[in-house]
C-alpha positions as CSV (number, residue, x, y, z in Angstrom):
1,X,-57.6,40.9,-50.5
2,X,-55.2,40.1,-47.6
3,X,-54.7,42.5,-44.7
4,X,-51.1,43.7,-44.4
5,X,-49.3,42.9,-41.1
6,X,-46.6,45.5,-41.7
7,X,-46.1,48.1,-39.0
8,X,-46.9,51.6,-40.3
9,X,-44.0,54.1,-40.5
10,X,-45.8,56.3,-38.0
11,X,-46.0,53.4,-35.5
12,X,-42.3,52.7,-36.0
13,X,-41.5,56.3,-35.3
14,X,-43.5,56.2,-32.2
15,X,-41.7,53.0,-31.0
16,X,-38.4,54.7,-31.7
17,X,-39.3,57.7,-29.6
18,X,-40.5,55.5,-26.7
19,X,-37.3,53.5,-26.8
20,X,-35.2,56.6,-26.5
21,X,-37.2,58.2,-23.8
22,X,-35.7,58.8,-20.3
23,X,-37.9,56.1,-18.8
24,X,-36.6,53.5,-21.2
25,X,-33.0,54.6,-20.6
26,X,-33.5,54.3,-16.8
27,X,-35.0,50.8,-17.3
28,X,-32.0,49.8,-19.4
29,X,-29.6,51.2,-16.8
30,X,-31.3,49.3,-14.0
31,X,-30.4,45.9,-15.7
32,X,-27.8,44.2,-13.6
33,X,-24.3,44.3,-15.2
34,X,-22.2,41.1,-15.6
35,X,-19.9,40.9,-12.6
36,X,-16.4,40.2,-13.8
37,X,-13.1,39.5,-12.2
38,X,-10.1,39.5,-14.5
39,X,-12.5,38.8,-17.4
40,X,-14.2,35.9,-15.6
41,X,-17.9,35.9,-14.8
42,X,-18.4,35.7,-11.0
43,X,-21.8,34.2,-11.6
44,X,-20.5,31.5,-14.0
45,X,-17.6,30.7,-11.6
46,X,-20.4,30.0,-9.1
47,X,-21.6,27.1,-11.2
48,X,-18.5,25.1,-10.2
49,X,-19.8,24.5,-6.7
50,X,-23.1,23.1,-8.0
51,X,-21.4,20.9,-10.5
52,X,-19.0,19.5,-7.9
53,X,-21.9,18.9,-5.5
54,X,-23.7,16.9,-8.2
55,X,-20.5,14.8,-8.7
56,X,-20.2,14.1,-5.0
57,X,-23.9,13.1,-4.7
58,X,-23.5,10.8,-7.7
59,X,-20.6,9.1,-6.1
60,X,-18.1,10.2,-8.8
61,X,-15.7,11.2,-6.0
62,X,-16.1,12.1,-2.3
63,X,-14.8,15.6,-2.7
64,X,-12.6,18.0,-4.6
65,X,-10.7,21.3,-4.4
66,X,-10.8,23.6,-7.4
67,X,-8.7,26.7,-8.0
68,X,-8.4,29.1,-11.0
69,X,-6.2,32.1,-11.6
70,X,-6.5,34.6,-14.5
71,X,-3.9,37.2,-15.3
72,X,-2.0,36.2,-12.2
73,X,-5.0,36.7,-9.8
74,X,-6.9,33.9,-8.1
75,X,-10.5,34.2,-9.2
76,X,-11.9,31.0,-7.7
77,X,-10.7,28.8,-4.8
78,X,-13.2,26.4,-3.2
79,X,-13.4,23.0,-1.4
80,X,-16.2,20.7,-2.2
81,X,-17.6,17.6,-0.5
82,X,-15.6,15.4,1.8
83,X,-12.1,14.2,2.5
84,X,-13.2,10.6,3.0
85,X,-15.4,8.0,1.4
86,X,-17.6,7.8,4.4
87,X,-18.3,11.5,4.1
88,X,-17.6,12.3,7.7
89,X,-14.7,14.8,7.2
90,X,-15.4,18.0,5.2
91,X,-12.9,18.7,2.4
92,X,-10.8,21.8,3.1
93,X,-8.8,24.0,0.8
94,X,-5.5,22.8,2.3
95,X,-6.3,19.1,1.9
96,X,-3.4,17.0,0.6
97,X,-3.7,14.8,-2.5
98,X,-1.6,12.1,-4.2
99,X,-0.5,14.0,-7.3
100,X,0.4,10.8,-9.2
101,X,1.4,11.7,-12.8
102,X,1.2,15.4,-12.1
103,X,4.6,14.8,-10.5
104,X,6.0,14.4,-14.0
105,X,5.7,18.0,-15.0
106,X,7.6,19.1,-11.9
107,X,10.5,16.7,-12.4
108,X,10.7,17.5,-16.1
109,X,10.8,21.2,-15.2
110,X,13.7,20.6,-12.8
111,X,15.5,18.7,-15.5
112,X,15.1,21.6,-17.9
113,X,16.5,24.0,-15.3
114,X,19.6,21.8,-15.2
115,X,19.7,21.9,-19.0
116,X,19.8,25.7,-18.7
117,X,22.7,25.4,-16.2
118,X,24.6,23.3,-18.8
119,X,24.6,20.0,-16.8
120,X,23.3,18.1,-19.8
121,X,21.4,18.5,-23.1
122,X,18.1,16.9,-24.0
123,X,19.7,15.0,-26.8
124,X,22.3,13.4,-24.6
125,X,22.1,9.6,-24.2
126,X,20.9,8.5,-20.8
127,X,23.4,5.7,-20.6
128,X,26.0,8.4,-19.8
129,X,24.5,8.5,-16.3
130,X,22.7,5.2,-16.3
131,X,25.1,2.6,-17.7
132,X,22.7,-0.2,-16.7
133,X,20.6,0.9,-19.6
134,X,23.4,1.0,-22.2
135,X,22.8,-2.2,-24.2
136,X,19.0,-2.5,-24.3
137,X,17.0,-4.6,-26.8
138,X,13.6,-4.0,-28.4
139,X,11.0,-6.7,-28.8
140,X,10.0,-7.0,-32.5
141,X,7.3,-9.2,-33.9
142,X,7.7,-10.4,-37.5
143,X,5.7,-12.5,-39.9
144,X,7.3,-15.5,-41.7
145,X,6.6,-16.2,-45.3
146,X,4.0,-18.9,-44.2
147,X,2.1,-16.3,-42.2
148,X,3.3,-17.4,-38.8
149,X,4.7,-14.8,-36.4
150,X,8.0,-14.8,-34.5
151,X,9.2,-12.5,-31.8
152,X,12.9,-11.6,-31.5
153,X,14.9,-9.0,-29.6
154,X,17.0,-6.6,-31.7
155,X,19.4,-3.9,-30.5
156,X,17.9,-0.6,-29.5
157,X,19.1,2.8,-30.5
158,X,20.3,5.0,-27.6
159,X,17.6,6.5,-25.5
160,X,18.0,10.3,-25.0
161,X,16.9,12.5,-22.2
162,X,14.3,14.0,-24.6
163,X,12.9,10.5,-25.1
164,X,12.3,10.3,-21.3
165,X,10.7,13.7,-21.2
166,X,8.3,13.0,-24.1
167,X,7.6,9.3,-23.4
168,X,9.3,8.0,-26.6
169,X,11.9,5.9,-24.8
170,X,10.3,2.5,-25.4
171,X,9.6,2.0,-21.7
172,X,6.0,1.4,-20.6
173,X,3.8,0.7,-17.7
174,X,2.9,-2.9,-17.1
175,X,-0.8,-2.2,-17.3
176,X,-0.6,-0.6,-20.8
177,X,1.6,-2.8,-22.9
178,X,0.2,-5.3,-25.4
179,X,3.1,-7.8,-25.1
180,X,2.2,-10.4,-22.4
181,X,5.9,-11.3,-22.1
182,X,6.9,-7.7,-21.4
183,X,4.1,-7.1,-18.9
184,X,5.1,-10.2,-17.0
185,X,8.7,-9.2,-17.0
186,X,8.0,-5.8,-15.4
187,X,5.8,-7.5,-12.8
188,X,8.2,-10.3,-12.0
189,X,11.1,-7.9,-11.6
190,X,9.0,-5.4,-9.6
191,X,10.1,-2.6,-11.9
192,X,7.4,-0.2,-10.7
193,X,7.9,-1.1,-7.0
194,X,4.2,-2.0,-6.8
195,X,4.7,-5.3,-5.1
196,X,7.6,-4.6,-2.7
197,X,10.3,-2.1,-2.0
198,X,13.3,-2.0,-4.4
199,X,16.3,0.3,-4.5
200,X,17.1,2.4,-7.5
201,X,20.3,0.6,-8.4
202,X,18.6,-2.8,-8.2
203,X,15.6,-1.6,-10.3
204,X,17.9,-0.2,-13.0
205,X,19.9,-3.4,-13.1
206,X,16.7,-5.4,-13.6
207,X,15.3,-3.0,-16.1
208,X,18.4,-3.2,-18.3
209,X,17.6,-6.9,-18.9
210,X,14.1,-6.3,-20.2
211,X,13.4,-5.4,-23.9
212,X,11.7,-2.2,-24.8
213,X,8.3,-2.1,-26.4
214,X,9.4,0.3,-29.2
215,X,12.5,1.6,-30.8
216,X,13.3,4.9,-28.9
217,X,12.2,8.0,-30.7
218,X,9.5,6.3,-32.8
219,X,6.3,6.3,-30.7
220,X,4.6,8.0,-27.7
221,X,4.0,5.3,-25.1
222,X,3.1,6.5,-21.7
223,X,5.5,4.9,-19.3
224,X,8.0,4.9,-16.4
225,X,10.2,7.3,-18.4
226,X,9.9,10.1,-15.9
227,X,10.8,7.7,-13.0
228,X,14.0,7.0,-15.0
229,X,14.5,10.7,-15.5
230,X,14.3,11.3,-11.7
231,X,17.0,8.6,-11.2
232,X,19.1,10.3,-13.9
233,X,18.8,13.6,-12.0
234,X,20.0,11.9,-8.8
235,X,23.1,10.5,-10.6
236,X,23.8,13.7,-12.5
237,X,23.5,16.0,-9.4
238,X,24.6,13.5,-6.8
239,X,21.6,14.5,-4.7
240,X,18.4,12.6,-3.7
241,X,15.5,13.6,-5.8
242,X,13.5,14.9,-2.8
243,X,16.3,17.2,-1.8
244,X,16.9,18.4,-5.4
245,X,13.2,19.2,-6.0
246,X,13.0,20.9,-2.6
247,X,16.0,23.1,-3.4
248,X,15.2,23.9,-7.0
249,X,11.4,24.4,-7.0
250,X,9.3,23.4,-4.0
251,X,10.9,25.8,-1.4
252,X,11.5,28.7,-3.7
253,X,7.9,28.5,-5.0
254,X,6.5,28.2,-1.4
255,X,5.1,24.7,-2.1
256,X,5.3,23.9,1.6
257,X,2.9,21.0,1.6
258,X,4.4,19.2,-1.4
259,X,6.7,16.2,-0.8
260,X,7.1,12.5,-1.5
261,X,5.5,11.8,2.0
262,X,3.1,13.3,4.4
263,X,4.4,14.0,7.9
264,X,2.4,12.7,10.9
265,X,1.1,16.2,11.7
266,X,-0.4,16.5,8.2
267,X,-1.8,12.9,7.8
268,X,-5.3,14.0,8.8
269,X,-5.4,16.3,5.8
270,X,-4.6,13.5,3.3
271,X,-7.6,12.8,1.0
272,X,-8.7,9.2,0.9
273,X,-8.7,7.1,-2.3
274,X,-12.1,5.5,-2.3
275,X,-12.8,1.8,-2.3
276,X,-14.6,2.1,-5.5
277,X,-11.3,2.8,-7.4
278,X,-9.4,-0.3,-8.5
279,X,-6.2,1.6,-7.7
280,X,-7.2,2.0,-4.1
281,X,-4.8,-0.7,-2.9
282,X,-1.9,0.8,-4.9
283,X,-2.6,4.2,-3.4
284,X,-1.4,3.0,0.0
285,X,2.2,2.9,-1.4
286,X,2.1,6.7,-2.0
287,X,2.3,9.6,0.4
288,X,2.8,7.6,3.5
289,X,5.5,8.3,6.0
290,X,9.1,9.3,5.1
291,X,10.4,6.1,6.6
292,X,8.1,4.0,4.4
293,X,8.7,6.0,1.2
294,X,12.5,5.9,1.6
295,X,12.6,2.1,1.5
296,X,12.2,2.2,-2.2
297,X,13.3,4.5,-5.0
298,X,11.5,7.9,-5.3
299,X,9.2,7.9,-8.2
300,X,9.8,11.0,-10.3
301,X,6.8,10.1,-12.4
302,X,4.2,9.5,-9.7
303,X,5.3,10.0,-6.1
304,X,4.6,13.5,-5.0
305,X,1.7,14.6,-2.9
306,X,0.5,18.2,-2.3
307,X,-2.3,20.7,-2.2
308,X,-4.2,22.5,-4.9
309,X,-2.8,25.9,-3.8
310,X,0.8,24.5,-3.9
311,X,0.3,23.2,-7.4
312,X,-1.3,26.4,-8.6
313,X,2.0,28.2,-7.8
314,X,3.9,25.8,-10.0
315,X,1.6,26.0,-13.0
316,X,1.4,29.8,-12.6
317,X,5.2,29.9,-12.9
318,X,4.9,27.9,-16.2
319,X,2.0,30.1,-17.4
320,X,4.1,33.2,-16.7
321,X,6.8,32.0,-19.0
322,X,9.2,30.8,-16.2
323,X,8.7,33.4,-13.5
324,X,6.8,33.6,-10.2
325,X,6.6,36.5,-7.7
326,X,9.7,38.2,-9.1
327,X,12.0,35.1,-9.3
328,X,12.9,33.5,-12.6
329,X,13.1,29.7,-12.8
330,X,13.3,29.1,-16.6
331,X,13.8,31.4,-19.5
332,X,10.8,32.3,-21.7
333,X,12.2,30.4,-24.6
334,X,12.8,27.2,-22.6
335,X,9.2,27.3,-21.5
336,X,8.1,27.8,-25.1
337,X,10.2,24.7,-26.0
338,X,8.6,22.6,-23.3
339,X,5.1,23.6,-24.5
340,X,5.7,22.8,-28.1
341,X,4.8,19.4,-29.6
342,X,7.8,17.0,-29.6
343,X,6.1,14.0,-31.3
344,X,5.6,15.2,-34.8
345,X,4.6,12.2,-37.0
346,X,5.5,9.6,-34.5
347,X,3.1,6.9,-33.5
348,X,1.1,6.7,-30.3
349,X,-1.5,9.0,-28.8
350,X,-2.2,11.1,-25.7
351,X,-6.0,10.8,-26.1
352,X,-6.5,8.5,-23.2
353,X,-5.4,11.2,-20.8
354,X,-6.0,14.5,-22.7
355,X,-8.7,13.6,-25.2
356,X,-8.2,14.2,-28.9
357,X,-6.2,17.1,-30.4
358,X,-3.2,17.0,-28.1
359,X,0.4,16.0,-28.7
360,X,3.1,16.0,-26.1
361,X,5.9,18.4,-25.3
362,X,8.5,18.1,-22.5
363,X,6.5,17.0,-19.5
364,X,3.1,18.4,-20.7
365,X,0.4,17.4,-23.2
366,X,0.0,20.4,-25.6
367,X,-3.0,21.3,-27.8
368,X,-1.9,21.0,-31.5
369,X,-4.5,23.2,-33.2
370,X,-7.9,24.9,-32.8
371,X,-10.7,22.4,-32.9
372,X,-10.6,18.6,-32.3
373,X,-10.6,18.9,-28.5
374,X,-13.4,17.9,-26.3
375,X,-13.5,21.1,-24.4
376,X,-12.7,24.8,-25.0
377,X,-9.1,26.0,-25.0
378,X,-6.4,27.5,-27.1
379,X,-3.8,26.3,-29.5
380,X,-0.7,25.7,-27.3
381,X,-2.5,25.2,-24.0
382,X,-1.0,22.5,-21.8
383,X,-2.4,20.0,-19.4
384,X,-2.0,16.7,-17.7
385,X,-3.5,14.7,-14.9
386,X,-2.9,12.0,-12.3
387,X,-4.4,8.5,-12.1
388,X,-6.0,9.2,-8.7
389,X,-8.1,12.2,-10.0
390,X,-6.0,15.3,-10.3
391,X,-5.4,17.5,-13.3
392,X,-4.4,21.0,-14.4
393,X,-4.7,23.4,-17.4
394,X,-2.2,26.1,-18.5
395,X,-3.4,28.5,-21.2
396,X,-0.6,31.0,-21.9
397,X,-2.7,32.8,-24.6
398,X,-5.5,33.5,-22.1
399,X,-3.2,33.9,-19.1
400,X,-5.2,31.2,-17.4
401,X,-4.2,28.4,-15.0
402,X,-6.6,26.0,-13.3
403,X,-6.2,23.0,-11.0
404,X,-8.7,20.3,-9.8
405,X,-7.9,17.8,-7.1
406,X,-10.0,14.8,-6.4
407,X,-9.1,11.3,-5.2
408,X,-11.2,8.2,-5.9
409,X,-13.2,6.2,-8.4
410,X,-13.7,9.0,-10.8
411,X,-13.9,8.5,-14.6
412,X,-10.9,10.8,-14.8
413,X,-11.1,11.9,-18.4
414,X,-14.7,12.8,-18.0
415,X,-14.0,14.8,-14.8
416,X,-11.1,16.7,-16.4
417,X,-13.2,17.9,-19.3
418,X,-16.2,18.7,-17.0
419,X,-13.9,21.0,-15.1
420,X,-12.4,22.6,-18.2
421,X,-15.9,23.3,-19.5
422,X,-16.8,25.1,-16.3
423,X,-13.5,27.1,-16.4
424,X,-13.7,28.2,-20.0
425,X,-17.5,28.7,-19.7
426,X,-16.8,31.5,-17.2
427,X,-14.4,33.4,-19.5
428,X,-16.1,36.5,-20.8
429,X,-13.1,38.3,-22.4
């Protein structure tokens, strides 16, 4: 006969009495409570410093600045590692970074402010302000009956302002187009101003002679679209893009360190793009002096430089539904429109920058549904990043905004999701 392992009822009663005794209650009360600030765990936010240190020691990047705000309050703001590849200059909270493609969200926001003013509509054809782009063609590859392929150029439908904002214009970057002919055309004509200086008028004149990669409005193709949007804003307002952004957003938001160039007295704060990054030579054409930058057209899709604190102010305004510190920049409904998917069933994917599960709105990648993503978040959260190692997250549902700034040879997509995991991993309610 087997001996029963069941605890007698008397013993259970005794355990119950002991658990409810004053001594047990005191022991329970002595357990340390989770320290929270705006629903974020202080201890878990402390993990960010250790994770960034590991990345610095592994050579992922020399340094970083990270900042997080929840419910309008900054809950984390730290500098990590070094400003330079040689690791001789400590990173500081006010270090300046090349924002690269994080410029796009700012320029698109300025454009939507002008939409609210009635200057134009997002479905207006861009040729109204940029006649150089009126009669564009599209490169089309077809198969003959015998199986051979031919390439021909066919008329393009008009590009709209919305196409520029959501990257469905048919434009592209020379490093991400499959057609060798189109790639060589962009490079030969210096469309991206990567080889030498070029004026906006000359660039548009040359661009108008090069076929598009897709019919407008049919496929997401990451591109120079926001550069073109910036030039359209200059034509529509009759103001240089730097002046326009300064008046509409940068000065009112207090983004005092954000501009297309870095003044001499701030150059020592500019983070270095490391030699391990293949884009290191290209970086030297960004965020230099005003005299150098002004030799070419201002890139609305890539040209700004600024600090993490500055950029937090911008994303906080978007996260607030268009307001910041009592001033309204956009209506609530306009922000909602910007953070909705504008691609639908079109071709193309944002996965190379956002990971799976994201579509694209007006200037921002947006999470389409719960699940699919590589890191935690919410349906409708917005993000984007820059090629030199910057990225941001806006989660309106959770009243959360977060920014990470790095510069260098980082595997950018991996770093973006590492940071997002750390941010969401600290959220307790």
